[in-house]
N, C-alpha and C positions, 0 to 999 in steps of 0.2 A: 479746261477743268472737266473731269469725268462727271457724267450726270449722276453716278452713284454717290458722289460727294454731296451734291445738292440734295439728293434724296435723304442722305444721312442728316444733313443740317435741318431739314424739314422734320424728320422723325424726332430729333432731340429739341425741337423748338428753338433752334439757334437762328435760322434764317428761313422763314416760311415764305412761299411764293405769294405775291400780291393777289393772284387769281389762279384757280385751277379750273380748266375747261372741262365740260362733260366727257370729253375723250381722254381725260387724264393729263393733258399737256399742262405744264406749269409755266406761268408767266410772271416775270419779275419786272418791277418798275425801274426806271432810270435811277431813282433815289437809292434803291437797294444795291445798286452797283457800288456805291460808296461804302455801304455796310460790308459788302463782300470783300472789298479791298482792305478794310480795317481788320477783318477776321484773318485774312491771309498774312498781314503784317504782324499781327499779334502771335500767330502760329510760328512765324519765322523766328521770333525772339523767345520762343519756348513756353508760351502760355498754353495751358490745357484748354480744351473746348469748353469745359465746365467753367473755368475762370473767365473765358471770353464771354460766355453767356451772361455771367454775373456782371461783367463790365458793361455789356450792351444794355442790360436791364436796369443799370443804376440810374436813378433819377436825381442824385445829389451831385451837383456840378463840382463842388469842392472835392468830393471823393474821387470823381472822375479825373480831375486835374492832378490829384495826388498820385493816382494809379499811373497816369501817363508819365508823370515825372519819374516815378520809380522805374518804369519800363525803359524810359529814355536813358537813365543811368546804367541799367543793366546792358542795354545795347551798346553804350559807349565803352563799357568794360570789355565786351566781346570784340568790339572794333580794335581796341588797344591790344588785346591778346592776339588777334589775327595779324595785326601789323608787326608785332614782335616776332611771331612765328615766321612771317615773311622775311623779316630782317635776318633771323637765324639761318633760314634756308639760303638766302643770298650770300651771307658771310661764309657758310660752309662750302658753298659752290665756289666762291672766290678762292678759298684755301686750296681746294682740289685742283682748280685750273692753274693756280700758281705753282703747285707742287709738280704738275706735269711738266712745266717748263723749267724746273730748277736744274741747276748744275750742281749735283750733290757733292762733287769733289772740290768745289771752289771754296776758298777761304778769303775773305775780304776784310778790309778795315773800313768801317762805315760810321758816319755821324748820324745818330738816330735821335729824332725829336722826342719830347716828353710823351709819356703814356700814363694812363690812369688804371690802377688795379684795385681789386678787392682781394685781401689776403686771408688765408686760413690762420688758425692759431699756430704758434711756433712748434714745429715738429722735429727740430734738430735733435739727433741722437735718440729718436723715439724707437720703441719696439715695433715689430710688425703689426701687432694688434693695435697699438696706439696710432700708427700710421694709417691703417685701414679705417679706424673710427674717425680720424681726422678727415679723410677723404669723403666718407659718407656724410659727415656733418657739414662739410664745406659745400658739397653738391646740393644738399637739402636747403641750406641757407641761400645759395645763389638762385635756386629755383623759386623759393618762397618770396624772395625780394625782387623777383623778375629782373635779375642782373645779367642773366645769361642771354646774350644776343648772338651767339654763334662764334665768338672769338675763341682762339685756342686756349685751353687751360695749360698752365705751366708750373714750373717750380723755380724757386730762388735758392742758389747755392752760395754760401758766404765765401769771400776771398780766401780765408784761412783754409777752408776745406779743399778748394781747388789747388792751393799751394801744397797741400799734404797729399794730393792725388786721391782724395776722398770724394769721388764724383757722384756718389749715390746718396750722400747725406744732405738732403734738402732741408732748408730751414722753414720755408713756407710754400704752400701751394698758392697759386694766384689765378685770377681770371681777368683779362683785359675788359674794361668797361668804358662807357662814355664819361666825359668829363664831369657831368653833373648828376650822374646816376647814384652817387653816394655822397653823403655829407662830408665825410673825412676819408677820402680814398688814399691809397698809397700811391705816391707819384714817382715814377721812374724819370729822373731828370734827363734833360737833353745832354748827351755826352757821346764819347767815341767807344765803339765796340769792335772787337774781332768777331766776325760772323761766319759760322760754318754750319754744316748740316750732317747729321748722323742718320744713316739708313740701316734699319735692322733692330735687333733687340736692345732695349734700354740698358740691359745689363752689360752691354759691350760699348757703351758710350766712351769708355776710357780710351778706346782706339782713336776716336775722333778728337778727344781732348788732348792727347799726346801730340797729334799732328798740329792742332791749333796752337798749343804752347810753343812748339818748335817754330811755327810760322811767326808768332808774336816776337819771339827772341830774334829771329833772323832779320826782321823788318824794323828793328830799333824801337820796339815798344816793350812795355811791361804791364803786368796786371795791376790795375789800380782800384778795383771795386768788385762787387758781387757779380755772379754770373746768372743769366736769365735763360731758362730753357722753355721753349714753347713746343707742345706736342702737336705738330702740324697735321700729320696723318696718323690716325690710330685705328682701333678696331671698328670705328663707325664706317670707315671708307675702304678698308682692305681686310682680307681674311686672316693673313698670317703676319706675325710680328716681324718677319724678315723684310716686309715692305713698309714698316712704320718709319716715319720721318720726324726727327727731333731737330728743331732749330736751336743752335747754341750761340749765345751772345755773351762774350766775356768782356767786361769793361776794361779798357786799356788807356794808357797815356804814353806819350813819347818819353824816352829815357833822357 
């Protein structure tokens, strides 16, 4: 601790030395070390020096207890926010590491376990303006409700649209969430999917869809449900859209 800090605490009557020698040296008692520790803790949780001074001068035990309870709750909220930020960073890192190892050209049939999503409002056949407003509203909602923990955002495309080669007509935006993060989440049931990856502009996903539909047909499967797109790598991780990666999961069943 810089001595200037202690000088300042003395000047504002926050923590005065127990004794000042004739030569100007300041001496603090052992008991004052505990007061100093409390001051530093309260500063760390955002209390101003003025509020700390009022706290230390309070003679009412009930008020002191209430203030400590309030600050403990504030600290818990900060801890939870930091833990969520850490989780977001870890999930984003995992996505990038997985993307590095991806075989972009591979198409596979996979059985995927259930997942839990929060959905936007229905935006099927919406205008560009309506679509943009839906995105902004959805992002705002997931942030305010602390639902965003770094999982990819994506879109749901109805089976009928895929069959009509209408690959850009999304019915809902979604974000993957933890099982109990929402009271009534949308549940993607455990089922079989054809899984492929599109690298490049989203406007050219039709190229990958055509390859996947051909693969599905050749391997004795047929489309049986909606398609799920996850935007694995976007503008957060790369500069140009030519390096964007979209994971495409088309629900299928054997013929």
